[in-house]
N, C-alpha and C positions, 0 to 999 in steps of 0.2 A: 418628501420627508424619507430618509433613509429606514430600512426595515429592520427592527430589533425587536425580537431576534430573528435571523435569517433562518438559524438551525431551530427548529421548535422541539423536536423529540417526539413529534406525534406519529411518526412515520408515514405522514401522507406527504406522497410527493408534489412538490411545485417549485416554481422559476423565481424562488425569491433570491436566489444568487445574484441575479440581475439588478437587483436593488442594493447590493452593497454600495455604501458611499466609498469615493475614492480613497485610495490608500495613504497612509501618512508619507510626507515628503521622502523621508528617507527610506519608504518601501515602496516607491514607484519604479515599475519596469516598461520597457518599451520594446521589447524583443517583436521581431518579425521575419519574415512575412506571417501574418496572421493565419492560423490554423483554425478550421471550424472545429467544435466541440464533437468528440467521437460518437458513433451510434452506440446505444447503450449495448447493443449486442454484438459489437465489434469483436470482443474478445470472450469466446465460448466459456475458456477456463474459468473467466471471473465469474460467471454467471451460474455455476454448479448449485444445485437444489439446497446444498448445505448453506453456501454463502449467502443465497437468496433469502432462506428461511431465518438467518441469524440477523439480515436486514431488517426483515419485516417485523421481527418479534422482539427487536433489543428495546430495553426500558431504561431510558436515560433518568438520571437525577437532574435535580435543579441546578446542582453544581456544575455538573456534566455539560449541561446545556448553556450555562453562562461562559463556560471556558471555552468550548468549541466556537461560540459567536466571538469571543475575545480571540482568538486564534485567527477567524475568518476575516474581522474587521482590521486587525494588525497586521496580516500577512506573515505570520508566523508559525513556524512548526508546533505542534503539541505534543508535548512529552508525556505520556501516559504510563502511571506507576501503578502497582498494586500486587496481592497474592493473586496466583494462579486462578482462572476460574471467573474472574469479575468482569470478564467482558470487554477487556483491552482491546484486543484486536477486532473484536465484532463492531465497536463503535464506528470505525471508519467506513464499514459497509452500510451502516445505518444513515449516516450522514450523507454518503455519495447518493444513496437511493433517494432520500428525501429531497435532497436539492438537484437531481438529476445531473451529477458531475461524469456520468458515464461508467466504464470499467474500471474498478479499483486496480491500482498497480501495486503489485507487491514484492516487496525485496525481503527475503527471509536471512536473516544474520547468522554467521557462523564465525568459529574462530579465526577462519582464514579469508574473511570477508574483507575486500579492499573497496576504497573510493571508486577505482578504475571499473570493478565488477557493477557496481550501481549505474554508472554512467554511460559505458559501451563496452562490447566485446568485438575485438578484430581478430580475425585468424590469417596472418600473413602465409602459412603454410598451403591454405586452401587457394589463394590469390596464386603463389607460385604454380601450383598445379593446373590452376585454370589458363595461366599463362603460356604453359607449356603446351597444354592440349591446343590452345588456340593456335601458336604456332605451327603445330603439327597437322593442323586442318588440311584436309586435302581441298585443292583448288582455289587456295587463298593467294589471292594477286594483287598487285597495285601497292603492297605494303600496308601499313597501319599508320594511321594518324594518332599521335600520342596525345590523348586528352589529360594526360596527367592526373589519373584516379577515375575519372568516368569510364574508364575503358576504352580498349582501341575500337576502331571503325577500319573494316574491311573496305579499302577505296574501291574495289570492282563490285562488291555485293551491297554496299553500305548496311551492314550489318554491325550492330554493337555488340562486342565480345563481353564476357563475362570477368575479364582479368582485371578490371578497374576496382580500386579500393573500396568504394561504396558498396560493391556486391559482396563484400567478405566482411561487412562490419554491420553490427546492429546495435542500436541503442538499448540501454538497460532501464530499469524501471524509474531510477532517480534522472537518468538522461531523457528519459520521454516524458515525464512529469514538468521537465523545465524546458518543454518546447513551448513557442509561443502561440499557445491555444488562445481562443477568444474568452473561455471560462475555464476556471481552476480545473486541474485534474486531482484526483483523489490517490495520494500515495501511503500505502503502511511500510514502514521499516520496523520488521517485527523482531523483538527480542534484540535490541541495540547493546543491552548488557552482556551478551555473549561475544560481542567483538573483540578485535585485537584493541589495546590501550590507545592505539593512535587513530581509530577511526572516528570518535566522535570529534576530536581537532581537526582531522581531515576534511569533515563534513563543514566546519565553520564558515570557509570562505565560500564554497559554493551556494549554501543556504541563505548566507549573508548577502551574496551578490546576484544570485538568481541567474547564474550563467556559467559556462564552462567552455572549455576548447577542445577539439579533437585534433591533435598534432599532425596525424596522418593526413587529414582532410585539409587542414592549413597548409601543408607543404604543398599536396596535389593541387590547390586552389590557384598556385600560382601560376599555372601552366594552362588554365581554362580561362576562356574569355569572362563568364560570367560569376566563376567560381561557385557554382551552385552544385551539389552533390545530393542524391536521391537515395537515403538509407532507409533501412526498416526500422520502425518503432517495436518497443516492446509490446508483446501479446498480440500482435496483429501481422498480417503479410502485406498489409499497405507501406508505401514508402512516402518519406515527408523530406521537405527540402532543408538542406544544411547551407547556409550560405557562408562561404569561406571558413568552413571548418569551425564556425563559431555558434552557438545555442546561447540563447537568452530569453528568459520567459516574458510574458506579457500580463497574463493573470497568474500571480503566484499560488502554486498548488497548496491544497489543503494536505499537509504532511502530517502524519500520525508515527511517533516513534514509540514503540512498546518498551517497558522494562519490568522485570519481575523483582527489581530492587535487591540484585544481587551485587551491584559494585556502584560507588559514587562516580559523577560524572565532573569534570572541571568547569569551575565557575563560568568560565569563557562561553561555553558550550550552554550551560543552564541559563544564561541571562539573555540568550537568543531564542530561548523556547517558553512558550506559555505551560505552565506545568499541571497536570491534572492528577491527583492521586484517588483512584479507586479502592474503596473499602468494602468488606462483605456487607452484602444487603442486611437490612433490618427486617421483622416478620412482614411488615407490610410491603416492602420493596420484593422480598422473596414471593408473596402471593401473587403478585402484579407478574413476576417472571413466569410462575408457574401457569397462570391463566393465560398468558401470551403464548406460551409453546405447547400447553396440554388442556386449555378450557379451566374452566373452574374447579378450583380443588375441593375435593370430596373430604369426609371426614377424617379417613386413614392419611389423606395427602397432607392434611393440616397436622395430623399428629407427626408425620414424618418431618415438617417444616420445624415444629418446636423440638424435634429430638436434634435436628441439625444444628439450629441456633444454639442449644444447650452445649453442644459439644465443639462448636466451632471456636470458642474461647480456649481451648487446650490444645490446640493445632491446627495446621491448616486443612482446609476444606474447600472443594470447588463447587460452585453452583451446578455444573452439570452432573456430578454424583448424585445430587439430588435430583434432579430432573430424569436420571436412568432408574433411580429407586421408585419414583412415583409412577412411571411409563411402566415397569414392569408390575407394579402392584395392580395395576387397573388392567393390564393386558394376561398377566398369568393367572390361571384358575388354583389358587393356592390359599390355605388357611391362613390365619393370623401369626401362629408361630413362625410359620415357614416364610412368612412375608418379612417379619421382623429378622430372622436370620439371614434373608437375601439381603435385605437392606443394609445389615450390618457389613455386610462382605463387600456391597457395592461403594460403602462410603467410610474407607479406611482413611486415616490421616494420611497427608501428601507428605510431610516432613518427617524429622526424626525428633521434634521437640516435643512431641505429643506428652501430655502431664497424664493422661488417663484414657484408656480408650473401651470404656463401659459403654455400651450401647442402651 
């Protein structure tokens, strides 16, 4: 029997991802050659203390658990919306840790981000420089066997040079997530609402088809016997094979796109996503969050929780503001009046729409 839920929200790591049922026929992928799941420590940047703590302490709601599992079962991206500070980006780290999906791939979106940035980066200037350096190398004899992108081979010394296309190309976070891994990779596309208007539409085909081409490698592959190029993947110095310039996933990645709700997305984009809206936590959920991060709330911490909740209806507040105030209240040797004044300064409204700012 398939396992439901695969993601439980308990923060206890397990291998339940292997018990996912077969995908819907319209979401089946057959990319290859199959790559083993990356080691959890392969990307040291993805395992910073901050990200590890967020993964271990994330408090998922029942709705979050249900919709994460819906995205996993349907092999669809998860669009997570909500106010700042509600844990949108932390969710992917919690899921990746519990399901042992390896290091989280992260693509931070700006107004200048393009689909090409997420798929791969190619530096033709560095390749030209390498080719010139190779041509001027002392003792080079016997000519160069052109491998059409894999680099030349010195006929006399049998040394592969660094002028091939693959030595100057690295897959981006989205391009790496779509490699044919045996298990899904976790990908965070953070703050998609900051993007150019065209990016959500540009993502449609890639996320729907689970594949893409690298034109530079497609052209080079015509001149090589096997058409295989070894390229660098995002977040690691290890190389992965790309056959004839085409990448197609096998296990569709767990893709989380976050949005602060600053813009609307086209219907064609929305219908291809499972949508989760995170709301400001209630008193019970806030107490659970504080407990996970800082231990059992004391009397003053519960007072701050109540004040936070009473003010949240008049403007935007983030949960980490409350955590900062409680941490300092426990750590600083201050009287109650000073703590109240400090907490007020640490929890200002984030927007300009606040109706009242009386603490």
